[in-house]
All heavy atoms as a GROMACS GRO file, in nm:
protein
  582
    1MET      N    1   0.085  -0.118   0.000
    1MET     CA    2   0.000   0.000   0.000
    1MET      C    3   0.089   0.124   0.000
    1MET      O    4   0.183   0.134   0.076
    1MET     CB    5  -0.090  -0.002   0.122
    1MET     CG    6  -0.177   0.121   0.131
    1MET     SD    7  -0.271   0.125   0.284
    1MET     CE    8  -0.430   0.087   0.219
    2ARG      N    9   0.056   0.219  -0.083
    2ARG     CA   10   0.134   0.342  -0.095
    2ARG      C   11   0.084   0.447   0.004
    2ARG      O   12  -0.037   0.466   0.020
    2ARG     CB   13   0.120   0.394  -0.238
    2ARG     CG   14   0.220   0.500  -0.268
    2ARG     CD   15   0.214   0.534  -0.414
    2ARG     NE   16   0.251   0.674  -0.420
    2ARG     CZ   17   0.216   0.756  -0.514
    2ARG    NH1   18   0.143   0.714  -0.612
    2ARG    NH2   19   0.253   0.880  -0.511
    3ALA      N   20   0.176   0.514   0.069
    3ALA     CA   21   0.140   0.618   0.166
    3ALA      C   22   0.084   0.740   0.095
    3ALA      O   23   0.125   0.772  -0.017
    3ALA     CB   24   0.262   0.657   0.249
    4LEU      N   25  -0.010   0.806   0.158
    4LEU     CA   26  -0.066   0.930   0.104
    4LEU      C   27   0.038   1.041   0.110
    4LEU      O   28   0.119   1.045   0.203
    4LEU     CB   29  -0.189   0.972   0.184
    4LEU     CG   30  -0.311   0.882   0.173
    4LEU    CD1   31  -0.417   0.927   0.272
    4LEU    CD2   32  -0.367   0.881   0.033
    5PRO      N   33   0.036   1.132   0.013
    5PRO     CA   34   0.128   1.246   0.020
    5PRO      C   35   0.096   1.333   0.140
    5PRO      O   36  -0.019   1.343   0.181
    5PRO     CB   37   0.104   1.320  -0.111
    5PRO     CG   38  -0.030   1.276  -0.158
    5PRO     CD   39  -0.054   1.139  -0.101
    6ARG      N   40   0.198   1.397   0.196
    6ARG     CA   41   0.179   1.484   0.313
    6ARG      C   42   0.194   1.631   0.281
    6ARG      O   43   0.160   1.716   0.362
    6ARG     CB   44   0.276   1.444   0.423
    6ARG     CG   45   0.247   1.306   0.474
    6ARG     CD   46   0.344   1.267   0.580
    6ARG     NE   47   0.323   1.129   0.615
    6ARG     CZ   48   0.300   1.087   0.737
    6ARG    NH1   49   0.297   1.172   0.836
    6ARG    NH2   50   0.284   0.960   0.761
    7HIS      N   51   0.248   1.661   0.165
    7HIS     CA   52   0.263   1.801   0.124
    7HIS      C   53   0.284   1.807  -0.028
    7HIS      O   54   0.313   1.707  -0.091
    7HIS     CB   55   0.379   1.868   0.197
    7HIS     CG   56   0.512   1.832   0.139
    7HIS    ND1   57   0.574   1.712   0.165
    7HIS    CD2   58   0.594   1.901   0.056
    7HIS    CE1   59   0.689   1.707   0.100
    7HIS    NE2   60   0.703   1.821   0.034
    8VAL      N   61   0.267   1.926  -0.081
    8VAL     CA   62   0.305   1.955  -0.219
    8VAL      C   63   0.398   2.076  -0.212
    8VAL      O   64   0.376   2.168  -0.135
    8VAL     CB   65   0.184   1.983  -0.311
    8VAL    CG1   66   0.104   1.857  -0.334
    8VAL    CG2   67   0.096   2.092  -0.258
    9PRO      N   68   0.507   2.074  -0.290
    9PRO     CA   69   0.603   2.184  -0.285
    9PRO      C   70   0.543   2.318  -0.327
    9PRO      O   71   0.585   2.424  -0.280
    9PRO     CB   72   0.713   2.142  -0.380
    9PRO     CG   73   0.695   1.996  -0.401
    9PRO     CD   74   0.552   1.966  -0.376
   10SER      N   75   0.444   2.314  -0.416
   10SER     CA   76   0.378   2.437  -0.460
   10SER      C   77   0.228   2.410  -0.470
   10SER      O   78   0.186   2.314  -0.536
   10SER     CB   79   0.430   2.482  -0.596
   10SER     OG   80   0.354   2.593  -0.643
   11SER      N   81   0.149   2.494  -0.406
   11SER     CA   82   0.004   2.473  -0.408
   11SER      C   83  -0.054   2.492  -0.548
   11SER      O   84  -0.168   2.454  -0.573
   11SER     CB   85  -0.065   2.563  -0.306
   11SER     OG   86  -0.035   2.698  -0.330
   12ILE      N   87   0.024   2.544  -0.639
   12ILE     CA   88  -0.019   2.557  -0.778
   12ILE      C   89  -0.042   2.418  -0.840
   12ILE      O   90  -0.122   2.403  -0.932
   12ILE     CB   91   0.083   2.638  -0.860
   12ILE    CG1   92   0.085   2.782  -0.809
   12ILE    CG2   93   0.054   2.635  -1.008
   12ILE    CD1   94   0.195   2.868  -0.868
   13GLU      N   95   0.025   2.317  -0.786
   13GLU     CA   96   0.008   2.179  -0.834
   13GLU      C   97  -0.134   2.128  -0.810
   13GLU      O   98  -0.176   2.031  -0.874
   13GLU     CB   99   0.106   2.085  -0.765
   13GLU     CG  100   0.250   2.111  -0.801
   13GLU     CD  101   0.344   2.017  -0.728
   13GLU    OE1  102   0.311   1.897  -0.716
   13GLU    OE2  103   0.450   2.064  -0.684
   14LEU      N  104  -0.206   2.189  -0.718
   14LEU     CA  105  -0.342   2.147  -0.688
   14LEU      C  106  -0.438   2.221  -0.781
   14LEU      O  107  -0.488   2.329  -0.750
   14LEU     CB  108  -0.375   2.176  -0.542
   14LEU     CG  109  -0.282   2.110  -0.440
   14LEU    CD1  110  -0.311   2.163  -0.300
   14LEU    CD2  111  -0.296   1.959  -0.444
   15HIS      N  112  -0.461   2.163  -0.896
   15HIS     CA  113  -0.543   2.228  -0.999
   15HIS      C  114  -0.692   2.223  -0.962
   15HIS      O  115  -0.738   2.130  -0.896
   15HIS     CB  116  -0.524   2.157  -1.133
   15HIS     CG  117  -0.382   2.154  -1.178
   15HIS    ND1  118  -0.318   2.264  -1.227
   15HIS    CD2  119  -0.291   2.054  -1.178
   15HIS    CE1  120  -0.194   2.233  -1.257
   15HIS    NE2  121  -0.174   2.106  -1.228
   16ASP      N  122  -0.764   2.322  -1.006
   16ASP     CA  123  -0.910   2.326  -0.993
   16ASP      C  124  -0.960   2.311  -0.849
   16ASP      O  125  -1.056   2.240  -0.824
   16ASP     CB  126  -0.976   2.220  -1.082
   16ASP     CG  127  -0.942   2.240  -1.228
   16ASP    OD1  128  -0.934   2.357  -1.270
   16ASP    OD2  129  -0.923   2.139  -1.299
   17VAL      N  130  -0.890   2.374  -0.756
   17VAL     CA  131  -0.940   2.375  -0.618
   17VAL      C  132  -0.983   2.517  -0.583
   17VAL      O  133  -0.936   2.614  -0.641
   17VAL     CB  134  -0.834   2.326  -0.515
   17VAL    CG1  135  -0.798   2.182  -0.538
   17VAL    CG2  136  -0.712   2.413  -0.513
   18ARG      N  137  -1.074   2.527  -0.491
   18ARG     CA  138  -1.119   2.658  -0.442
   18ARG      C  139  -1.064   2.675  -0.302
   18ARG      O  140  -1.100   2.600  -0.211
   18ARG     CB  141  -1.272   2.663  -0.441
   18ARG     CG  142  -1.327   2.798  -0.402
   18ARG     CD  143  -1.478   2.803  -0.416
   18ARG     NE  144  -1.547   2.723  -0.319
   18ARG     CZ  145  -1.587   2.766  -0.200
   18ARG    NH1  146  -1.563   2.890  -0.163
   18ARG    NH2  147  -1.650   2.687  -0.116
   19TRP      N  148  -0.976   2.772  -0.287
   19TRP     CA  149  -0.916   2.800  -0.156
   19TRP      C  150  -1.012   2.885  -0.074
   19TRP      O  151  -1.068   2.982  -0.124
   19TRP     CB  152  -0.782   2.871  -0.174
   19TRP     CG  153  -0.679   2.780  -0.232
   19TRP    CD1  154  -0.644   2.771  -0.362
   19TRP    CD2  155  -0.601   2.684  -0.163
   19TRP    NE1  156  -0.548   2.674  -0.379
   19TRP    CE2  157  -0.519   2.619  -0.257
   19TRP    CE3  158  -0.590   2.645  -0.030
   19TRP    CZ2  159  -0.430   2.519  -0.224
   19TRP    CZ3  160  -0.501   2.545   0.004
   19TRP    CH2  161  -0.421   2.483  -0.091
   20VAL      N  162  -1.029   2.849   0.052
   20VAL     CA  163  -1.122   2.918   0.141
   20VAL      C  164  -1.045   2.969   0.262
   20VAL      O  165  -0.965   2.896   0.322
   20VAL     CB  166  -1.233   2.820   0.188
   20VAL    CG1  167  -1.327   2.890   0.285
   20VAL    CG2  168  -1.308   2.764   0.069
   21ARG      N  169  -1.070   3.093   0.296
   21ARG     CA  170  -1.009   3.155   0.415
   21ARG      C  171  -1.099   3.138   0.535
   21ARG      O  172  -1.220   3.138   0.524
   21ARG     CB  173  -0.992   3.304   0.390
   21ARG     CG  174  -0.849   3.343   0.390
   21ARG     CD  175  -0.835   3.488   0.363
   21ARG     NE  176  -0.741   3.497   0.253
   21ARG     CZ  177  -0.676   3.603   0.222
   21ARG    NH1  178  -0.698   3.714   0.287
   21ARG    NH2  179  -0.591   3.602   0.125
   22SER      N  180  -1.038   3.132   0.650
   22SER     CA  181  -1.113   3.120   0.774
   22SER      C  182  -1.204   3.241   0.794
   22SER      O  183  -1.166   3.354   0.761
   22SER     CB  184  -1.015   3.110   0.891
   22SER     OG  185  -1.084   3.127   1.013
   23SER      N  186  -1.320   3.217   0.851
   23SER     CA  187  -1.410   3.329   0.882
   23SER      C  188  -1.354   3.414   0.996
   23SER      O  189  -1.399   3.526   1.017
   23SER     CB  190  -1.548   3.275   0.920
   23SER     OG  191  -1.538   3.191   1.033
   24TYR      N  192  -1.253   3.363   1.067
   24TYR     CA  193  -1.187   3.438   1.174
   24TYR      C  194  -1.074   3.525   1.121
   24TYR      O  195  -1.009   3.597   1.195
   24TYR     CB  196  -1.132   3.343   1.281
   24TYR     CG  197  -1.238   3.270   1.355
   24TYR    CD1  198  -1.269   3.138   1.323
   24TYR    CD2  199  -1.310   3.331   1.456
   24TYR    CE1  200  -1.368   3.069   1.390
   24TYR    CE2  201  -1.409   3.264   1.525
   24TYR     CZ  202  -1.437   3.133   1.491
   24TYR     OH  203  -1.535   3.066   1.558
   25SER      N  204  -1.047   3.517   0.992
   25SER     CA  205  -0.936   3.589   0.930
   25SER      C  206  -0.962   3.741   0.934
   25SER      O  207  -1.074   3.787   0.922
   25SER     CB  208  -0.922   3.544   0.785
   25SER     OG  209  -0.826   3.621   0.720
   26THR      N  210  -0.853   3.814   0.947
   26THR     CA  211  -0.862   3.960   0.942
   26THR      C  212  -0.813   4.007   0.806
   26THR      O  213  -0.761   3.930   0.727
   26THR     CB  214  -0.775   4.025   1.052
   26THR    OG1  215  -0.638   3.996   1.023
   26THR    CG2  216  -0.812   3.973   1.190
   27GLY      N  217  -0.824   4.133   0.779
   27GLY     CA  218  -0.776   4.189   0.654
   27GLY      C  219  -0.624   4.197   0.645
   27GLY      O  220  -0.570   4.234   0.542
   28ALA      N  221  -0.554   4.160   0.751
   28ALA     CA  222  -0.407   4.169   0.752
   28ALA      C  223  -0.340   4.057   0.676
   28ALA      O  224  -0.219   4.054   0.663
   28ALA     CB  225  -0.358   4.169   0.897
   29ASN      N  226  -0.420   3.962   0.624
   29ASN     CA  227  -0.368   3.852   0.543
   29ASN      C  228  -0.278   3.757   0.623
   29ASN      O  229  -0.190   3.694   0.569
   29ASN     CB  230  -0.293   3.906   0.421
   29ASN     CG  231  -0.303   3.814   0.303
   29ASN    OD1  232  -0.399   3.738   0.292
   29ASN    ND2  233  -0.206   3.820   0.215
   30ASN      N  234  -0.301   3.748   0.753
   30ASN     CA  235  -0.224   3.659   0.840
   30ASN      C  236  -0.309   3.536   0.874
   30ASN      O  237  -0.355   3.520   0.987
   30ASN     CB  238  -0.184   3.729   0.970
   30ASN     CG  239  -0.086   3.839   0.944
   30ASN    OD1  240  -0.003   3.828   0.856
   30ASN    ND2  241  -0.095   3.946   1.021
   31CYS      N  242  -0.330   3.452   0.776
   31CYS     CA  243  -0.417   3.338   0.801
   31CYS      C  244  -0.378   3.222   0.711
   31CYS      O  245  -0.287   3.231   0.630
   31CYS     CB  246  -0.563   3.376   0.778
   31CYS     SG  247  -0.594   3.440   0.613
   32VAL      N  248  -0.450   3.113   0.729
   32VAL     CA  249  -0.431   2.998   0.641
   32VAL      C  250  -0.555   2.984   0.554
   32VAL      O  251  -0.662   3.035   0.588
   32VAL     CB  252  -0.406   2.868   0.721
   32VAL    CG1  253  -0.277   2.876   0.798
   32VAL    CG2  254  -0.522   2.836   0.812
   33GLU      N  255  -0.537   2.916   0.443
   33GLU     CA  256  -0.647   2.885   0.354
   33GLU      C  257  -0.653   2.733   0.340
   33GLU      O  258  -0.551   2.666   0.347
   33GLU     CB  259  -0.626   2.948   0.216
   33GLU     CG  260  -0.622   3.099   0.220
   33GLU     CD  261  -0.584   3.160   0.087
   33GLU    OE1  262  -0.493   3.109   0.020
   33GLU    OE2  263  -0.648   3.260   0.051
   34THR      N  264  -0.774   2.682   0.319
   34THR     CA  265  -0.791   2.538   0.300
   34THR      C  266  -0.861   2.511   0.168
   34THR      O  267  -0.932   2.596   0.116
   34THR     CB  268  -0.874   2.476   0.414
   34THR    OG1  269  -1.003   2.536   0.415
   34THR    CG2  270  -0.807   2.496   0.549
   35ALA      N  271  -0.836   2.392   0.117
   35ALA     CA  272  -0.902   2.347  -0.007
   35ALA      C  273  -0.919   2.196   0.001
   35ALA      O  274  -0.843   2.127   0.071
   35ALA     CB  275  -0.820   2.385  -0.129
   36ARG      N  276  -1.017   2.144  -0.071
   36ARG     CA  277  -1.041   1.999  -0.077
   36ARG      C  278  -1.020   1.952  -0.221
   36ARG      O  279  -1.113   1.960  -0.302
   36ARG     CB  280  -1.180   1.966  -0.030
   36ARG     CG  281  -1.199   1.999   0.116
   36ARG     CD  282  -1.325   1.933   0.169
   36ARG     NE  283  -1.348   1.969   0.306
   36ARG     CZ  284  -1.295   1.907   0.410
   36ARG    NH1  285  -1.212   1.808   0.392
   36ARG    NH2  286  -1.322   1.944   0.533
   37PRO      N  287  -0.901   1.903  -0.253
   37PRO     CA  288  -0.875   1.855  -0.389
   37PRO      C  289  -0.963   1.734  -0.424
   37PRO      O  290  -0.991   1.650  -0.339
   37PRO     CB  291  -0.728   1.813  -0.386
   37PRO     CG  292  -0.670   1.878  -0.264
   37PRO     CD  293  -0.783   1.894  -0.168
   38ASP      N  294  -1.005   1.727  -0.551
   38ASP     CA  295  -1.089   1.617  -0.598
   38ASP      C  296  -1.013   1.518  -0.686
   38ASP      O  297  -1.066   1.414  -0.722
   38ASP     CB  298  -1.208   1.671  -0.678
   38ASP     CG  299  -1.308   1.744  -0.591
   38ASP    OD1  300  -1.320   1.708  -0.473
   38ASP    OD2  301  -1.373   1.836  -0.642
   39THR      N  302  -0.890   1.553  -0.724
   39THR     CA  303  -0.817   1.469  -0.818
   39THR      C  304  -0.707   1.390  -0.746
   39THR      O  305  -0.646   1.439  -0.651
   39THR     CB  306  -0.753   1.553  -0.930
   39THR    OG1  307  -0.671   1.654  -0.871
   39THR    CG2  308  -0.859   1.620  -1.016
   40PRO      N  309  -0.683   1.265  -0.791
   40PRO     CA  310  -0.576   1.185  -0.732
   40PRO      C  311  -0.441   1.251  -0.755
   40PRO      O  312  -0.426   1.322  -0.854
   40PRO     CB  313  -0.585   1.052  -0.808
   40PRO     CG  314  -0.722   1.049  -0.867
   40PRO     CD  315  -0.759   1.193  -0.891
   41PRO      N  316  -0.344   1.232  -0.672
   41PRO     CA  317  -0.346   1.149  -0.552
   41PRO      C  318  -0.393   1.223  -0.428
   41PRO      O  319  -0.385   1.170  -0.317
   41PRO     CB  320  -0.199   1.109  -0.537
   41PRO     CG  321  -0.125   1.230  -0.584
   41PRO     CD  322  -0.210   1.285  -0.698
   42TRP      N  323  -0.446   1.343  -0.445
   42TRP     CA  324  -0.484   1.427  -0.330
   42TRP      C  325  -0.632   1.418  -0.293
   42TRP      O  326  -0.674   1.476  -0.194
   42TRP     CB  327  -0.448   1.572  -0.358
   42TRP     CG  328  -0.308   1.591  -0.401
   42TRP    CD1  329  -0.195   1.574  -0.323
   42TRP    CD2  330  -0.260   1.625  -0.530
   42TRP    NE1  331  -0.082   1.598  -0.397
   42TRP    CE2  332  -0.119   1.629  -0.525
   42TRP    CE3  333  -0.322   1.653  -0.650
   42TRP    CZ2  334  -0.041   1.660  -0.635
   42TRP    CZ3  335  -0.244   1.684  -0.761
   42TRP    CH2  336  -0.105   1.687  -0.752
   43ALA      N  337  -0.711   1.348  -0.373
   43ALA     CA  338  -0.855   1.339  -0.348
   43ALA      C  339  -0.881   1.287  -0.207
   43ALA      O  340  -0.817   1.194  -0.160
   43ALA     CB  341  -0.920   1.249  -0.451
   44GLY      N  342  -0.974   1.352  -0.138
   44GLY     CA  343  -1.010   1.312  -0.003
   44GLY      C  344  -0.925   1.375   0.107
   44GLY      O  345  -0.954   1.356   0.224
   45LEU      N  346  -0.821   1.448   0.068
   45LEU     CA  347  -0.736   1.514   0.167
   45LEU      C  348  -0.774   1.660   0.180
   45LEU      O  349  -0.842   1.716   0.092
   45LEU     CB  350  -0.589   1.502   0.126
   45LEU     CG  351  -0.534   1.360   0.117
   45LEU    CD1  352  -0.392   1.362   0.063
   45LEU    CD2  353  -0.539   1.291   0.252
   46LEU      N  354  -0.730   1.724   0.286
   46LEU     CA  355  -0.749   1.867   0.306
   46LEU      C  356  -0.614   1.934   0.287
   46LEU      O  357  -0.517   1.897   0.351
   46LEU     CB  358  -0.803   1.896   0.446
   46LEU     CG  359  -0.822   2.044   0.478
   46LEU    CD1  360  -0.945   2.097   0.406
   46LEU    CD2  361  -0.833   2.066   0.626
   47ALA      N  362  -0.608   2.032   0.198
   47ALA     CA  363  -0.485   2.107   0.173
   47ALA      C  364  -0.490   2.236   0.254
   47ALA      O  365  -0.595   2.301   0.262
   47ALA     CB  366  -0.472   2.138   0.025
   48VAL      N  367  -0.378   2.272   0.313
   48VAL     CA  368  -0.368   2.394   0.395
   48VAL      C  369  -0.245   2.471   0.351
   48VAL      O  370  -0.136   2.415   0.339
   48VAL     CB  371  -0.355   2.358   0.546
   48VAL    CG1  372  -0.346   2.485   0.630
   48VAL    CG2  373  -0.471   2.271   0.592
   49ARG      N  374  -0.263   2.601   0.323
   49ARG     CA  375  -0.150   2.685   0.281
   49ARG      C  376  -0.155   2.819   0.351
   49ARG      O  377  -0.258   2.862   0.404
   49ARG     CB  378  -0.150   2.706   0.130
   49ARG     CG  379  -0.260   2.799   0.081
   49ARG     CD  380  -0.252   2.820  -0.068
   49ARG     NE  381  -0.356   2.914  -0.112
   49ARG     CZ  382  -0.380   2.944  -0.237
   49ARG    NH1  383  -0.308   2.889  -0.333
   49ARG    NH2  384  -0.474   3.029  -0.268
   50ASP      N  385  -0.041   2.888   0.348
   50ASP     CA  386  -0.028   3.022   0.404
   50ASP      C  387  -0.085   3.122   0.303
   50ASP      O  388  -0.043   3.126   0.188
   50ASP     CB  389   0.120   3.051   0.428
   50ASP     CG  390   0.148   3.185   0.493
   50ASP    OD1  391   0.057   3.270   0.500
   50ASP    OD2  392   0.262   3.205   0.535
   51SER      N  393  -0.178   3.204   0.347
   51SER     CA  394  -0.242   3.299   0.255
   51SER      C  395  -0.144   3.403   0.201
   51SER      O  396  -0.168   3.460   0.095
   51SER     CB  397  -0.359   3.370   0.323
   51SER     OG  398  -0.313   3.446   0.433
   52LYS      N  399  -0.033   3.426   0.271
   52LYS     CA  400   0.066   3.524   0.224
   52LYS      C  401   0.152   3.468   0.111
   52LYS      O  402   0.222   3.543   0.045
   52LYS     CB  403   0.156   3.568   0.340
   52LYS     CG  404   0.084   3.648   0.448
   52LYS     CD  405   0.178   3.699   0.554
   52LYS     CE  406   0.251   3.595   0.632
   52LYS     NZ  407   0.173   3.505   0.716
   53ASP      N  408   0.148   3.337   0.089
   53ASP     CA  409   0.230   3.273  -0.013
   53ASP      C  410   0.145   3.175  -0.094
   53ASP      O  411   0.160   3.053  -0.082
   53ASP     CB  412   0.347   3.200   0.054
   53ASP     CG  413   0.450   3.149  -0.044
   53ASP    OD1  414   0.440   3.182  -0.165
   53ASP    OD2  415   0.540   3.075  -0.001
   54PRO      N  416   0.054   3.225  -0.178
   54PRO     CA  417  -0.039   3.137  -0.248
   54PRO      C  418   0.026   3.039  -0.344
   54PRO      O  419  -0.034   2.938  -0.379
   54PRO     CB  420  -0.133   3.233  -0.320
   54PRO     CG  421  -0.065   3.364  -0.321
   54PRO     CD  422   0.031   3.366  -0.206
   55ALA      N  423   0.147   3.064  -0.387
   55ALA     CA  424   0.217   2.969  -0.475
   55ALA      C  425   0.312   2.879  -0.396
   55ALA      O  426   0.376   2.792  -0.453
   55ALA     CB  427   0.294   3.044  -0.583
   56GLY      N  428   0.317   2.899  -0.266
   56GLY     CA  429   0.408   2.822  -0.181
   56GLY      C  430   0.354   2.684  -0.150
   56GLY      O  431   0.255   2.639  -0.208
   57PRO      N  432   0.419   2.615  -0.058
   57PRO     CA  433   0.381   2.477  -0.028
   57PRO      C  434   0.246   2.469   0.041
   57PRO      O  435   0.196   2.566   0.098
   57PRO     CB  436   0.492   2.430   0.065
   57PRO     CG  437   0.547   2.555   0.126
   57PRO     CD  438   0.531   2.661   0.022
   58ALA      N  439   0.188   2.350   0.033
   58ALA     CA  440   0.064   2.320   0.104
   58ALA      C  441   0.083   2.190   0.180
   58ALA      O  442   0.143   2.095   0.127
   58ALA     CB  443  -0.053   2.308   0.006
   59LEU      N  444   0.035   2.187   0.302
   59LEU     CA  445   0.034   2.064   0.380
   59LEU      C  446  -0.095   1.990   0.350
   59LEU      O  447  -0.199   2.051   0.326
   59LEU     CB  448   0.042   2.096   0.530
   59LEU     CG  449   0.168   2.168   0.575
   59LEU    CD1  450   0.158   2.202   0.724
   59LEU    CD2  451   0.292   2.084   0.548
   60LEU      N  452  -0.089   1.858   0.354
   60LEU     CA  453  -0.206   1.775   0.324
   60LEU      C  454  -0.241   1.691   0.446
   60LEU      O  455  -0.155   1.625   0.505
   60LEU     CB  456  -0.177   1.684   0.204
   60LEU     CG  457  -0.142   1.759   0.076
   60LEU    CD1  458  -0.088   1.661  -0.028
   60LEU    CD2  459  -0.264   1.832   0.022
   61PHE      N  460  -0.369   1.693   0.484
   61PHE     CA  461  -0.417   1.622   0.602
   61PHE      C  462  -0.535   1.534   0.563
   61PHE      O  463  -0.618   1.574   0.480
   61PHE     CB  464  -0.468   1.721   0.709
   61PHE     CG  465  -0.362   1.811   0.765
   61PHE    CD1  466  -0.333   1.933   0.706
   61PHE    CD2  467  -0.294   1.774   0.879
   61PHE    CE1  468  -0.236   2.016   0.759
   61PHE    CE2  469  -0.196   1.857   0.933
   61PHE     CZ  470  -0.168   1.978   0.872
   62SER      N  471  -0.545   1.418   0.629
   62SER     CA  472  -0.668   1.342   0.616
   62SER      C  473  -0.775   1.418   0.694
   62SER      O  474  -0.743   1.501   0.780
   62SER     CB  475  -0.651   1.201   0.673
   62SER     OG  476  -0.636   1.207   0.814
   63ARG      N  477  -0.900   1.390   0.666
   63ARG     CA  478  -1.006   1.460   0.739
   63ARG      C  479  -0.999   1.433   0.889
   63ARG      O  480  -1.019   1.521   0.970
   63ARG     CB  481  -1.142   1.421   0.683
   63ARG     CG  482  -1.163   1.474   0.544
   63ARG     CD  483  -1.294   1.426   0.485
   63ARG     NE  484  -1.293   1.453   0.343
   63ARG     CZ  485  -1.383   1.526   0.282
   63ARG    NH1  486  -1.482   1.579   0.349
   63ARG    NH2  487  -1.376   1.546   0.152
   64GLY      N  488  -0.968   1.308   0.925
   64GLY     CA  489  -0.956   1.274   1.066
   64GLY      C  490  -0.841   1.345   1.135
   64GLY      O  491  -0.854   1.390   1.249
   65SER      N  492  -0.728   1.354   1.066
   65SER     CA  493  -0.611   1.423   1.124
   65SER      C  494  -0.640   1.571   1.145
   65SER      O  495  -0.603   1.629   1.247
   65SER     CB  496  -0.489   1.407   1.034
   65SER     OG  497  -0.448   1.274   1.029
   66TRP      N  498  -0.706   1.634   1.048
   66TRP     CA  499  -0.738   1.776   1.060
   66TRP      C  500  -0.838   1.799   1.173
   66TRP      O  501  -0.825   1.893   1.251
   66TRP     CB  502  -0.789   1.832   0.928
   66TRP     CG  503  -0.813   1.980   0.933
   66TRP    CD1  504  -0.934   2.043   0.934
   66TRP    CD2  505  -0.714   2.082   0.941
   66TRP    NE1  506  -0.915   2.180   0.941
   66TRP    CE2  507  -0.782   2.206   0.946
   66TRP    CE3  508  -0.575   2.082   0.945
   66TRP    CZ2  509  -0.714   2.328   0.952
   66TRP    CZ3  510  -0.509   2.204   0.952
   66TRP    CH2  511  -0.579   2.324   0.956
   67ALA      N  512  -0.937   1.710   1.184
   67ALA     CA  513  -1.036   1.723   1.291
   67ALA      C  514  -0.969   1.710   1.428
   67ALA      O  515  -0.999   1.785   1.521
   67ALA     CB  516  -1.146   1.618   1.274
   68ALA      N  517  -0.876   1.616   1.441
   68ALA     CA  518  -0.805   1.598   1.568
   68ALA      C  519  -0.718   1.720   1.598
   68ALA      O  520  -0.712   1.766   1.713
   68ALA     CB  521  -0.718   1.472   1.563
   69PHE      N  522  -0.652   1.775   1.497
   69PHE     CA  523  -0.568   1.894   1.517
   69PHE      C  524  -0.653   2.012   1.564
   69PHE      O  525  -0.620   2.078   1.663
   69PHE     CB  526  -0.494   1.929   1.387
   69PHE     CG  527  -0.425   2.060   1.392
   69PHE    CD1  528  -0.307   2.076   1.463
   69PHE    CD2  529  -0.476   2.171   1.326
   69PHE    CE1  530  -0.241   2.198   1.469
   69PHE    CE2  531  -0.413   2.294   1.330
   69PHE     CZ  532  -0.295   2.307   1.402
   70THR      N  533  -0.762   2.040   1.492
   70THR     CA  534  -0.844   2.157   1.528
   70THR      C  535  -0.911   2.138   1.664
   70THR      O  536  -0.927   2.233   1.739
   70THR     CB  537  -0.948   2.190   1.420
   70THR    OG1  538  -1.029   2.074   1.396
   70THR    CG2  539  -0.881   2.233   1.292
   71ALA      N  540  -0.947   2.015   1.699
   71ALA     CA  541  -1.005   1.988   1.832
   71ALA      C  542  -0.901   2.015   1.939
   71ALA      O  543  -0.932   2.071   2.045
   71ALA     CB  544  -1.057   1.845   1.840
   72GLY      N  545  -0.776   1.977   1.914
   72GLY     CA  546  -0.669   2.001   2.010
   72GLY      C  547  -0.642   2.150   2.029
   72GLY      O  548  -0.621   2.197   2.140
   73VAL      N  549  -0.642   2.224   1.920
   73VAL     CA  550  -0.621   2.369   1.927
   73VAL      C  551  -0.736   2.435   2.001
   73VAL      O  552  -0.716   2.527   2.080
   73VAL     CB  553  -0.604   2.429   1.786
   73VAL    CG1  554  -0.607   2.579   1.789
   73VAL    CG2  555  -0.476   2.378   1.722
   74ASP      N  556  -0.856   2.387   1.977
   74ASP     CA  557  -0.974   2.444   2.041
   74ASP      C  558  -0.969   2.427   2.193
   74ASP      O  559  -1.023   2.509   2.266
   74ASP     CB  560  -1.099   2.378   1.984
   74ASP     CG  561  -1.224   2.456   2.013
   74ASP    OD1  562  -1.219   2.581   2.011
   74ASP    OD2  563  -1.330   2.393   2.034
   75ARG      N  564  -0.904   2.323   2.241
   75ARG     CA  565  -0.895   2.298   2.386
   75ARG      C  566  -0.788   2.385   2.453
   75ARG      O  567  -0.779   2.389   2.574
   75ARG     CB  568  -0.865   2.152   2.411
   75ARG     CG  569  -0.982   2.060   2.387
   75ARG     CD  570  -0.954   1.922   2.440
   75ARG     NE  571  -0.842   1.856   2.374
   75ARG     CZ  572  -0.853   1.775   2.270
   75ARG    NH1  573  -0.971   1.752   2.216
   75ARG    NH2  574  -0.746   1.720   2.219
   76MET      N  575  -0.705   2.452   2.376
   76MET     CA  576  -0.595   2.531   2.433
   76MET      C  577  -0.645   2.660   2.492
   76MET      O  578  -0.737   2.718   2.463
   76MET     CB  579  -0.489   2.560   2.328
   76MET     CG  580  -0.422   2.432   2.282
   76MET     SD  581  -0.297   2.464   2.160
   76MET     CE  582  -0.156   2.477   2.267
   0.00000   0.00000   0.00000
């Protein structure tokens, strides 16, 4: 079984995705954006990138991993 990718060097590689900013984001552009790619090998993963660097790298999370991360942050 092949492991799922964990990042892409440039988020431009994720074609035809719609990047969404957090509703908690301010106009200062200090936030992350998320997208849900539909094409393999990224289908089913959540992509996360820095809004200040839209062509920069993106981290890839399974839905369960992202849910666990956000739940942990919420408890802080």
